[in-house]
N, C-alpha and C positions, 0 to 999 in steps of 0.2 A: 504494500500500500504506500502511496506517495501523496504528498500535498505539494502542488506545483506552484505555489505563489512565491514571490521573492526571487532572489538572485539564483538560488539553487534549490531544486526540489527536495523537500524533506522526505526521507525514506523511513519506513517502519517495517522493515523486512528482516531484522536480525534475529527474531524469535524471542526476544526479551525486552521489556520496557527499559531496563537499565542500559542495555546494549544499544538500543535506539537512541538514548540520550548521548552515549559515548560517540555514536556515529555523527552527531551534529558538529563535531570538531574535525571531521575528515577533511584533509587538505583538498583543494586549495582554499576553500571558502569557509569562513566562520558562519555557521548557519543560524546561530542564536545572536544575531547582531543588533537586536533591539527588543523592546517589550512586545511589539506586534508579532515578531517572529516567534518569540517564546510562547505567546498566546496561541499561535497556530500550532506549535509543537505540542502544547498541552492538550489541545483538542484532538489533534491527529493521533497522539499517543493514547487517547482514551482516558486521560487523567481527569479531564473535565468534559461533560457532555456538550455537544454543539449548542450554541445559543446561550451558554453561560456568560454572565457578566464578568468580564476580566479587567475592569477598570483599575483594580489594585495592582495589576502587573506593571512593574516599573523597572528602572535601571537596577535597583537593589535586588529585585527578583532575578534579573538576568545575571547579575554578579554571583548570587548564591547558587543558581543552577549551573553556571559554568564552572564554579569552584567544585560543586558536587560532581559534575561530569569529570573533571580532572582527577579527583580522588577515586572515583569508581574505575576509571580507565587505568589508573596506576595500580590499583588493587587487582583488577582482573588480569592485566598483563603480567604482573608479578606472579600471580598464581599459575598462569600459563607457562611462565619461564622457570617455575620451581623456586621462586624467591619469595621473600616476605616483604611487606610494605606496611610496617606497623603504624605509621602516621596516617596513611590512607585508610587502614582498617579502623583506627580510632575515629576518624572523621565519619566514615560510613556508619559505624555503630552508633555514634551520637545522633546522626540524622534519623536512623531507623528507630530510635527510642521514642520519638514523637508518635502520636497516633495518626494514622492515615485519615484522609477525608471521609466524613460520614456520607453515606449515600442512602437514597430511598427510591422506591418505585412509585410513580404517579401515573394516572391515566392521561393519555394524550387526547386531543380532540377527536381522533378516530376510534377511541376506546382501547387502544393497545397500551400496555404498560411500557413506560420509558424510565430510564435511570436519570436522576437528578441529584445534585449535591444537597446535603441537608442544610448547608449554609453557604455563605460566600466563600469562594476558594481562598485558602490560606497557604502561603508559601511553605511554611514548615510542614504542613500536612502533606502537601504534594511532594515535597522532597523526601518525606518519610516513606511514601509509597515507592519511590524510585529506589531508595536505599534498602528497603525491605526486599525488593525484588533482587537487588544485588546480593544480599545476604542469603536469600533463598537459592539463588543460582549457585553460589560458591559453596554452600553447605549441603547441597543435594548431589551425591556422588554420580547419579545417572545424568543429570543436567550438566554437571561440571565436566563429565567425560565427553560431552558433545560440543564443548566450547572450542571454537576455532578462530584463527586469524586468516583473513582472506589472502590467497596466494597471488592475487592480481598485482601487476606492476604498479607501484606507487599507491596501493590501496592499504589502508591501515584499519579497515573495519573488522569488528569482531562479530561473530554470529554463532548460533547453535546449528549444528549439522543434524538435521532431522531426516536426511535422506535414508532410504531403505538400507543401503550398504555401508552407510557412514563414510562415503568417499567424496563428499562435496568439497570442492576446492575453493569456490569463490563465494563472496557475500551475496552475489546476485548473478545468476546465469545470464540475465538480460544485460547487465552492465559490465562487470569484470569478465565474465565468461565470454561475452561477445567480443570484447576487446582482445582477449587472448586468441579466439578463433580467427579474427581478422589479422592479427599479427602473424599467426602461424601460416595463414593463406599467403600473406605478403612474402614471408620468408621462402615458402615453396616456389612462388612465382619468380622471385629473384634467383633462386637456385636453378630453376628450369631455364632461365635466360642465360645463365653463365656457362 
């Protein structure tokens, strides 16, 4: 799933909320470059339902989310590399200690049940949801075993390999996988001409 507004489309295809946040720092563009973009990400990630009032989202929220993103990325990459990241772990644990946002079901105009927040979105509660997802990912041996880094050239995205044979190599077959196939085709074409 992607949200195509802004300079670069937001992607939500890593398999985990915390990894989707980490992906917003993927070079070359900073994707959370303002409160409007953070609001788009919060809705796209499913942390707040579409149509939620996001007037409180400001530069402080952006700073807190980008700091949390850096700590989650540091922690996940350390775990993948067999290292520890005690400061990142402390930061993520502190965020996860707050309660996540309250939700409830209400009837929409057409009679179906829809999810809404119990109150106005709060930065700490939304960060807690992301941090709890990171804690769940890294403490679940099965999920942790599926954690991968994209093998695409210049791609730093992390994702969960949910493929049947656990042989997925790219964060997205349509993006990095396609780039690799095009590069392979070009190499074959150059070799054939030589």
